[in-house]
C-alpha positions in Angstrom: 294.7 353.8 188.4 294.2 352.1 191.8 296.8 350.3 193.8 295.5 347.7 196.3 297.6 346.1 199.0 296.2 342.7 200.0 296.8 340.2 202.7 295.7 336.5 202.5 296.2 333.5 204.7 297.9 331.7 201.8 298.5 331.7 198.0 295.5 329.5 197.4 293.1 331.9 199.1 294.7 334.8 197.1 294.3 333.0 193.8 290.7 332.1 194.5 289.8 335.7 195.5 291.6 337.3 192.6 289.9 334.9 190.2 286.5 335.6 191.8 287.0 339.3 191.5 287.9 339.2 187.8 291.5 340.3 188.3 292.8 337.5 186.0 291.6 334.4 184.2 293.3 331.1 183.7 292.9 329.4 180.3 294.7 326.6 178.6 297.1 329.2 177.2 298.0 330.5 180.7 297.0 333.3 183.0 295.9 336.7 181.6 295.0 339.9 183.3 291.4 341.1 182.6 289.0 343.9 183.5 291.5 346.8 183.7 294.2 344.9 185.7 297.7 346.2 184.9 299.7 344.1 187.4 299.5 341.6 190.2 302.7 341.4 192.3 303.3 338.6 194.8 305.1 340.3 197.7 305.2 337.2 199.9 306.0 337.5 203.6 306.6 340.9 205.2 308.9 341.2 208.1 307.3 342.3 211.4 310.4 342.3 213.5 313.8 342.6 211.7 316.5 340.0 212.3 319.2 340.8 214.8 322.7 339.3 215.1 321.3 336.6 217.3 317.6 336.3 216.3 315.9 335.5 212.9 313.3 337.9 211.6 309.6 337.5 212.7 307.1 337.7 209.8 303.4 338.7 209.7 301.2 335.7 209.2 300.0 335.0 205.6 301.2 336.4 202.3 300.8 339.7 200.6 300.0 340.9 197.1 299.7 344.2 195.3 297.2 344.7 192.5 297.2 347.7 190.1 294.0 348.2 188.1 291.8 350.8 186.6 288.7 349.3 188.4 287.4 350.1 191.8 287.2 346.7 193.6 286.0 345.9 197.1 288.9 343.8 198.5 287.7 343.9 202.1 288.6 342.1 204.4 291.9 341.4 202.5 292.9 345.0 201.9 295.5 346.2 204.3 296.4 349.8 205.3 299.8 351.3 205.8 299.5 351.7 209.6 300.0 347.9 209.9 301.9 346.7 206.9 304.1 349.1 205.1 305.4 348.5 201.6 305.4 350.4 198.4 304.4 349.5 194.8 306.2 350.8 191.7 307.6 353.7 193.8 304.1 354.9 194.8 303.2 355.4 198.5 300.9 352.8 200.1 297.3 352.9 198.8 297.9 355.5 196.1 295.4 356.5 193.5 297.2 357.6 190.4 
């Protein structure tokens, strides 16, 4: 199992890329995972600088997603690495291979 952490400018860019890479398909019955995809999780915004008592948080630009799949997929340039954006997925460390 592969866990990919992804960063996109917006949800539309993410949707288009995930469709193009065969992560899921959209039919008249709804959205279905395909090609070994186990989960797609919308993370949303990630805090770059936490809020203080006087200042609101500052967020990284764009939106973030996690994808769990049995397939090896080239997500560059949207794949992110833990040195910059740290979050976990299903209790696994960033960029785990199960």
